[in-house]
C-alpha positions as CSV (number, residue, x, y, z in Angstrom):
1,M,-14.2,12.6,-3.1
2,S,-18.2,12.8,-3.4
3,P,-20.0,15.6,-5.0
4,R,-22.2,15.6,-2.1
5,G,-19.6,17.5,0.0
6,V,-16.0,17.5,1.6
7,T,-15.4,15.1,3.6
8,T,-13.6,15.7,6.7
9,P,-10.0,13.5,7.3
10,D,-11.2,12.3,10.7
11,V,-15.0,10.7,9.3
12,R,-12.9,9.5,6.1
13,E,-10.1,7.4,8.5
14,R,-13.4,6.4,11.0
15,L,-15.1,5.3,8.1
16,F,-12.0,3.7,6.6
17,A,-10.6,1.7,9.7
18,A,-14.0,0.5,10.7
19,A,-14.1,-0.8,7.0
20,E,-10.9,-2.5,7.6
21,R,-12.2,-4.3,11.1
22,V,-15.1,-5.7,8.8
23,L,-13.0,-6.9,6.3
24,E,-10.5,-8.4,8.6
25,K,-13.4,-10.4,11.0
26,D,-16.1,-11.3,8.5
27,G,-14.7,-10.9,4.9
28,P,-15.5,-9.4,1.6
29,G,-19.1,-10.6,1.6
30,A,-20.0,-8.5,4.8
31,L,-18.9,-5.1,3.8
32,T,-21.7,-3.2,3.6
33,S,-22.8,0.7,3.9
34,R,-24.5,-0.6,7.2
35,A,-22.0,-3.1,8.4
36,I,-19.3,-0.2,8.3
37,T,-21.1,2.4,10.0
38,T,-22.3,0.1,12.5
39,E,-18.3,-1.1,13.3
40,A,-17.8,2.9,13.3
41,G,-20.5,3.5,15.6
42,C,-21.8,6.2,13.6
43,A,-25.2,6.9,12.2
44,K,-26.3,4.6,9.4
45,G,-26.3,7.2,6.7
46,L,-22.7,8.9,7.3
47,L,-21.4,6.8,4.8
48,H,-23.8,8.2,1.6
49,A,-23.4,11.4,3.3
50,H,-20.1,11.7,2.0
51,F,-19.3,9.1,-0.5
52,A,-21.7,8.5,-3.5
53,G,-21.9,4.7,-2.6
54,L,-20.0,2.1,-1.7
55,D,-18.1,1.8,-5.0
56,E,-16.5,5.3,-4.4
57,F,-15.7,4.3,-0.7
58,V,-13.7,1.4,-1.3
59,A,-12.1,3.1,-4.5
60,E,-11.0,5.8,-2.0
61,L,-10.0,3.5,0.6
62,C,-7.4,1.7,-1.7
63,L,-6.6,4.7,-2.7
64,D,-6.1,6.5,0.4
65,R,-3.7,3.3,1.9
66,F,-1.7,3.6,-1.6
67,A,-1.0,7.4,-0.8
68,R,0.1,6.5,2.7
69,T,2.4,3.8,1.8
70,A,3.9,6.5,-1.4
71,T,4.6,8.9,1.7
72,K,6.4,6.2,3.7
73,A,8.5,5.2,0.5
74,Q,9.7,8.9,-0.2
75,A,10.9,9.1,3.1
76,L,13.4,6.1,2.5
77,V,15.9,8.4,1.0
78,E,16.1,10.1,4.5
79,L,17.1,6.9,6.3
80,T,20.0,6.9,3.9
81,G,23.1,5.7,5.6
82,Q,20.9,4.8,8.5
83,G,20.2,0.9,10.2
84,S,19.9,-1.5,7.6
85,V,19.1,-1.5,4.0
86,T,17.0,-4.9,3.9
87,A,15.2,-4.1,6.9
88,N,14.5,-0.5,5.9
89,L,12.9,-1.5,2.5
90,D,11.3,-4.4,3.7
91,A,9.3,-2.0,6.4
92,V,8.2,-0.3,2.9
93,A,7.6,-3.0,1.2
94,L,5.4,-4.6,3.9
95,A,3.5,-1.4,4.3
96,L,2.7,-1.8,0.2
97,L,1.2,-5.1,1.3
98,D,-0.8,-3.2,3.8
99,S,-1.7,-0.2,1.8
100,G,-4.6,-2.1,0.5
101,G,-4.4,-5.4,2.1
102,P,-4.9,-8.6,0.1
103,V,-8.8,-8.4,1.1
104,I,-9.1,-5.1,-0.1
105,A,-7.2,-5.0,-3.2
106,S,-9.5,-8.2,-4.1
107,L,-12.7,-6.7,-3.1
108,A,-11.8,-3.8,-5.4
109,M,-11.3,-6.0,-8.3
110,T,-14.7,-7.8,-7.8
111,R,-16.1,-4.2,-7.8
112,P,-15.8,-2.8,-11.5
113,A,-16.8,0.6,-10.7
114,A,-14.3,0.8,-8.0
115,A,-11.5,-0.6,-9.8
116,L,-12.2,1.8,-12.9
117,R,-12.2,4.9,-10.2
118,I,-8.8,3.5,-8.7
119,S,-7.0,3.0,-11.9
120,E,-8.4,6.7,-13.5
121,A,-7.1,7.9,-10.4
122,L,-3.8,6.5,-10.4
123,E,-3.3,7.6,-14.4
124,G,-4.2,11.1,-13.0
125,G,-1.4,10.9,-11.2
126,A,-2.6,9.9,-7.5
127,P,0.2,8.4,-5.5
128,G,0.5,4.6,-6.1
129,F,2.8,2.2,-7.5
130,T,5.0,4.3,-10.0
131,A,5.8,6.5,-6.8
132,I,6.6,4.1,-4.4
133,Q,8.6,2.4,-7.1
134,E,10.6,5.6,-7.8
135,A,10.9,6.6,-3.9
136,I,13.0,2.6,-3.6
137,T,15.0,3.3,-6.6
138,S,16.2,6.9,-5.6
139,Y,17.0,5.1,-1.8
140,L,19.0,2.4,-3.2
141,E,21.0,4.5,-5.5
142,A,22.0,6.7,-2.4
143,E,22.7,3.3,-0.4
144,R,24.8,2.4,-3.3
145,R,26.6,5.8,-3.6
146,L,27.5,5.1,0.0
147,G,28.8,1.5,-0.5
148,R,26.2,-0.2,1.3
149,V,24.5,-1.7,-1.7
150,A,26.4,-3.4,-4.3
151,D,27.0,-2.5,-7.3
152,T,25.8,-5.4,-8.8
153,V,22.3,-4.2,-7.7
154,D,20.5,-2.2,-10.5
155,P,18.1,-0.1,-8.2
156,P,15.2,0.6,-11.0
157,T,15.2,-3.3,-11.6
158,A,15.3,-3.7,-7.8
159,A,12.5,-1.5,-7.2
160,L,10.4,-2.8,-9.8
161,A,10.8,-6.4,-8.4
162,I,9.7,-5.1,-5.1
163,V,6.5,-3.3,-6.2
164,G,5.8,-5.5,-8.8
165,T,5.7,-8.6,-6.8
166,A,4.0,-6.9,-3.9
167,H,1.4,-5.9,-6.8
168,H,0.8,-9.7,-7.5
169,L,0.7,-10.6,-4.1
170,L,-2.5,-8.0,-3.5
171,M,-4.1,-9.6,-6.8
172,T,-3.9,-13.1,-6.1
173,S,-4.0,-13.1,-2.7
174,W,-7.0,-14.8,-0.3
175,P,-7.9,-17.6,2.4
176,G,-5.6,-20.3,2.1
177,T,-2.5,-19.1,-0.1
178,P,0.8,-18.6,1.0
179,E,1.4,-15.6,3.7
180,P,2.0,-12.8,1.3
181,R,4.1,-10.8,4.2
182,A,6.8,-13.8,4.6
183,Q,7.0,-14.3,0.4
184,I,8.0,-10.1,0.3
185,T,10.6,-10.2,2.8
186,R,12.1,-12.9,1.2
187,L,12.4,-11.4,-2.2
188,V,13.8,-8.2,-0.2
189,T,16.5,-10.1,1.3
190,V,17.3,-12.1,-1.8
191,L,17.8,-8.9,-4.0
192,M,20.0,-7.2,-1.3
193,G,21.8,-10.6,-0.4
194,S,24.7,-10.0,-2.6
195,R,25.6,-6.4,-0.8
196,P,28.3,-6.0,1.0
197,E,28.5,-5.9,4.7
198,E,26.3,-2.8,5.5
199,R,28.5,0.0,7.9
200,P,27.1,3.4,8.7
201,A,27.4,6.7,6.7
202,P,30.7,8.6,7.3
């Protein structure tokens, strides 16, 4: 958070959503403070009133999206015994890809100050890949106890495979590379492919 003041959630989300639209439409090269505030339909100086600069903004955008995905992953355990294990996992895995989005993640990696801020925040305990991995592990363990996941599936290893692959795809996806969402869906299907037929919890 910027030392210049407290950013209200609605302003943060308005600017974050605008930045995502700019990136989607015009790519990383078009992401400037002016482009973001113009897309958000707000005063030109609003971004700098709440963030120290564009690097901090990009870092906070990534961290915010990671935190959202961690919250979704942590809610997985509430779905134990419901629906399809594969579908439940796939939803979180795809949300992880969307957490920074390949373009946002690539942008952060090209901005050393933003990448450093993200790394420091994660090391300091900000929700990120580790929290998501732990949540997936807990969910798979719960489903395995119900017999909806095969005993041959090792929950920590499966969780690591999902999160690690998503991280790899986030860092290496750019225009012209294979669709990352299709790849992560195939991975989840393969990892759960040896499970017994899913059945509702008693």
